[in-house]
N, C-alpha and C positions, 0 to 999 in steps of 0.2 A: 723336586728339590729334595734335599735332605733334611731329616727331622733336625730342629733347632731346639736345644735342651735349654729349657728354662725352669727355675724353681718357680711355686706355687705363686710367691710374692711378686717375683718379676712379670709372671703372667698378668697378675692383677693390677699391676703398673700400667701395663701396655693396654690392657681395657680400658681403665681409667684416662689414659692419654686419649686414647680412641674416640672415646666417649665425648672428652673435651674439644677435641678438633672438630669433630661433627657436631654437637650441640652449640658451642659458644663461638669457637674461632671461625668456622665455614660460613655461619651466619652473619658475623662481624664483618667479614670481608667482603661478602656480597652486598652489604650495606656502603660498606665503604666505596664499591666500585659503582653501586648507582648513584651515591651523593657525587662521586667526580665525574661521572657521565652529564649529570645535572649543571655542569659548570661549563659545558659548551665544547669548544674545540678538543676534541682528543689527540690531535697530533703534537699539540703544544703542551698538554696535560699531565705535569710529573706526578699528580696525586693517582692518576688514573693507572699510569704505568706502574708505580709503587703497589697500588692493590690489587693489579693484574700479577705482580711477581710475586706478591705475599700469597695470592690465590693458588698460584703453580706450586708454589713450596709447600703450602698445606696439603693439596691434592697428592703430591707426590708421599708426603710423608703418611698420609691416611692409606695409600696403598701401600705403602711398605710395612705399618704396622699390621694391617691386616693380613698381609702375606706371612709375616712371622709369625702371628697369631695362628693362621691356619696349618703352617708347618711346625707348630711348637709341639715338643713332645715334654710336658708338664711334669716336673718331678718333685714330689713332696718330701723334704727331708726328712720329717717325721715319720714317715712310710718306709724308709730306707732299713733294710736288714743287711749291712755290710760287715757285720762282726768285728767292728774296730778298725776297717779298713777305711784308707782316704778315696772318698768316690765324690761325684758331682754332688752338690748341695751339703757336704759336708763343712762342720766348723772345727777348723785345725789349730791348735794352740802350738805353736815353733820356737824353740830356741835357736838364735844364730850362734853359731858356735864360735865365731870370730870376734862378737861384740858382746855375747853373753846378754844379748837383749832379747826378752821375750816378745813375740808378736802372735795376733790371733787372725785367720782369713776365714771367710767362706768362700768356697768354689762355686762359681755361679755362670750363667750365659753370660756370652759376649756383651750384650745390651743392658745387661745389670751392673756390672764390674764398675766399681767405685773404690780406689785403694784409701781414700779417706774414712769410708765406712767399713773399711776391712773385707770388702768383697772384691774377689780375683776371678779373673776370666779364665774358663776352662781351659782356653788355648794359650794362656800364658806361659812361660817356661817353668814359673814357679809350681803351677798347677800340674804340668805334665809332669815333672819330677817328683811332685807327691802322690799321684793317684797309683793305687794299687798298693801302697805302704802302708803299714802298722804303725802303732805307738811304740816307740822306743826305737823305730828305724832311724837311719841319719839319711838324708834326701840330698842330693847333690844338685845344685842349680847354676847353669850357666846364666852369669849375668854380664851386662857389658864392663864391667871391672873385674871379671875372672869369675873363678867357682866359686861360689857361695856353699856352706854346708848348714843344714839346719836339721836339728834334732825334732823329732815329731812327740810333743809331751802329752798331747790327748787328741781323741778324735770323738767329736760330738754330732747328734744329727738333730737338730733343732730348728 
């Protein structure tokens, strides 16, 4: 499997999720299954079916998170030496040349992306257009509404 890029923060979040799944969620669903079994006939027991379904989801998510962490290439933006270039982990200040609106995005892994927090996936069209460019460059992004142009106002590694 290919290496999955993750920021240091994103890796920590996945580790916390894995810990919660194993120490809180898994024991809770096991207790729910035991309680549902105590109610008798399992063939008509909706509580039992729901608990088993939740257990299946939790175990699947544990495997998924463990796999992502095992294949993670953890990148600390503070240790990047890219000389002002847009790279994975960089925080980039942009000016939308059409609307004159300034926006700031950090390029992160697919699992970390959250546009409301200003974190965009490394595989998104805007990230692909920005990577490799420098402050002062203009990036053309193919958006659903047509091509958008962004001027790179600044690049930070925080």
